[in-house]
N, C-alpha and C positions, 0 to 999 in steps of 0.2 A: 342727523348728518345727511348732507346731500352728496351726490356723486362726486363733485369736484373736491370735497373735503376728504372723501375716502380714497381718492386716487393716489396720494402720496403713500398711504398705508399699504395699498395694493402693490405699489412699485417696490417698496421696501421688502414686502413679503416675497414677491417674485425674485428679488435680488438675493434674498436669503436662501430661497430654494435652489437658485442657480449655483450659489456658492457651495451649498451642501452637496449637490449633484457632482460638482467639479471635485470636491474633496473625496467623495466616494470613489469616483473614477481614478483619482490619483492614488488612493489607498489600494485599490484593486491592482493597479499597474505595479506599484511597489511590491505588493505581495507576490505577484506573478514573477517579478524579477528575482526576488529572494528565493522562491521555490526553484527557479531555473539554476541559480547559483548553488543551492543545496544539491540538486541532482547532478550538476557538473562535478561537484566535490565528491559525491558518492561514486560517480563513474570513474573518476581519477583514482580513488582509493581502491575500488574493485579491480581496476586494471593492474595497479601495483601489487595487490594481494595475489592476483592470478599469476603475474609474471615472476615475482620474486619468491613469494612463499610457496607457490605451486612447484616451481623448479626445485627448491630445496627439499620439499616433501618427496618429490619423485626420486631425487638422488638418494635420500635416506632409505626409501622403500627398496630401491635397487640394491644398495649396499647390504641391507638386511637380508635380501634374497640370496645374495652371494655368500654371506656368512652362514646362512641356513644350509645351503648346499654343501659348503665346506665342512660344516659340523657333522653332517651325516656320514662322512668318510674319515675325517682326521681329528676333528675336535668336538666330540659329542657333548662335552661340558658347556659348549657355547649355544647349544640348540635352544634351550629355554630363553636365553637372553635375546637371541635372534628372533624368535617367535614374538616375544614381548615387544621388541622394537617394531616389527612388522605390523602387529596389531595396533600399536599406538599411532604409527604412521597413517594407517587406514582411518583410524578414528579422527585424527587431525585433518585428514583430507576431507572427510565427511563434514567436519565442522566448518572448514574453509568454504566448501561448496555451499553450505547453508548460509554463511555470511555473504558470499558473493550474490546469492539469490536475493537476499534482503537488500543489499546495497544497490544492485543493478540487475534486474531480471533480463537475462540475455534474450529470451524468446520475445520480449516486448519489442525490441529493436529488429529482430530477425523476421518474426512471423506476425507481429501485431498483438493487439489487446486480447482478442478472443483466445488465441493459443496460450498467451501468458497466464490469463485467468484460469484456463482449463488446467494448466500445469500446477498453478498455485493451489487450487482447490483439491486437485487429485492428491498432491503431496500432503496437504492438511488432513484429508480423509484417511489416508494410509496410516497416519500417526494417531488418529482419534477414531478408531473403528467403533467405539462404543456410542458415537454420536451419529444419528441418522441425518444425512446431509443431502438435500434436494437442490439440484442446480439447473438453471435454465438461462443459457446465454445465447442471445440472438446473434446470428452471423452479422458481422460488421463489414459493410462494403466500402465505406469511406476510409481514406487515409487520415487518421486523426493527428492533430497537432501533438507534438511530443508531450507537452505539459498536460494536455487533457488525458491522454492515454495513461501516463504515469500517475496522474492524480486518481483516476478510477482504480488503477491497480493498487496504489498505496492505501486507498480507502478500504478496499476489500481486505487487504493484508492486515490493516489495523483492526478492522472488525473481527477477523478471525483470531487475532492475538487477544483481543479483549474477551472474546467468547471462551478461549482457552484458559485465560487467567482468572476471570471474574464470574462467569455466568452459571457454571454447573449445568449447562444446557444438555438436553438429550436429543434435540432436533434443531436443525439449522436449515434455512431456506435462502438461497442466493439467486437473484434474478437480475439480468441486464437486458434492457430492451429499448427500442426507439419510443420517444414520447415528445409530442409537440406542445410547446408552451409559448403563449404570447407571440404566435406566428413564427416561432423559431423551432426548428428540428433539433432534438437533443437526445442524449442517452440517460436513461433512468436506471440507477442502481439501487436495489433493495436487498438488505441483509437482515434477516429476521431470525430470532432464536426464542426458545421457550424457557430460557433460564430464569434466574432470580431477579433480573432487572436491577435498577440502581436509582439513586436519588440524583436528579439532574442538577441540584444545587451543590453536589459534591462529586465532581468528575475528575479529581486529581488522579493521575495515573492511567486515565482512559485515552488520552491523546485526542480528545474531542475538539478542543480549541484549534489545534493544528489542522484537523480534518476540515473544520468550518472555514478557516482561513484559505486553505487550498481551493476549496470548491467556490467560495464567494469571490476569490481572486480571479476566477475564470468566468465570472458573471453567472454562476450557477447558484443553486440553493441546497441547503442541507436541513432536513427535518429529523428530529430524534423523538421517537415515541417510546416511553418506557414506564413500567409500573412495577413497584417492588413485588416480587413473587409472581409476576406475569410476563416476564420476558422483555425483549427490546427489539425495536424495528428502526433501522437506519435507512432513510430515503435521501438519495442524492441525485440531483439532476444537473447536467452540464450541457450547454449548447454545443452543437457540433462545429458551427462556424462562429468566429468572433463577431 
């Protein structure tokens, strides 16, 4: 074949590449929009829970305190019931607080990603004192796009959930730091554990497809290294600027 005969093939090949690149960009854009819609829905649900359910629980707790005080003087037979209501109210308040944190981390909006991750990891460590947890989070100076901050937060949250449910790990290492890739400044998140690992061909219940969609939808990349019996390492990189 001479060069003129190969030219049409090259043109078709270049056209296919251009169409593929366009399709990838469109898929990333759609994923980004879907994630934004999900977060808006979470935000709305969290606000409703806080406003409606929170007020009801406050009222119940207040009434229980009034009944408890009255029982000490006039109605001692009501004391146990008042205490039970008060304890249940506090338990429900703790549950709602946990749900609100999962739905919409308040610190992320108020103080940024670093503070939100610090709180997330500190809370997790307090509930899993048997696990040695090392944390290194680089101070973040830029104001991140909301989608990027929430994606890094959700990814860390999902990793910790998987470690709790599946890994039986005794040690966890979490790192967030700046890393440059392809002339782009980005943030690298690494979550590593020494647990039992898993089969990458069977990831049902691990939330990994959702993680990958979130990261790749922001032009980032996600790498999962795991070996049965030797732990798991999740590496995610997201560019700071689009």
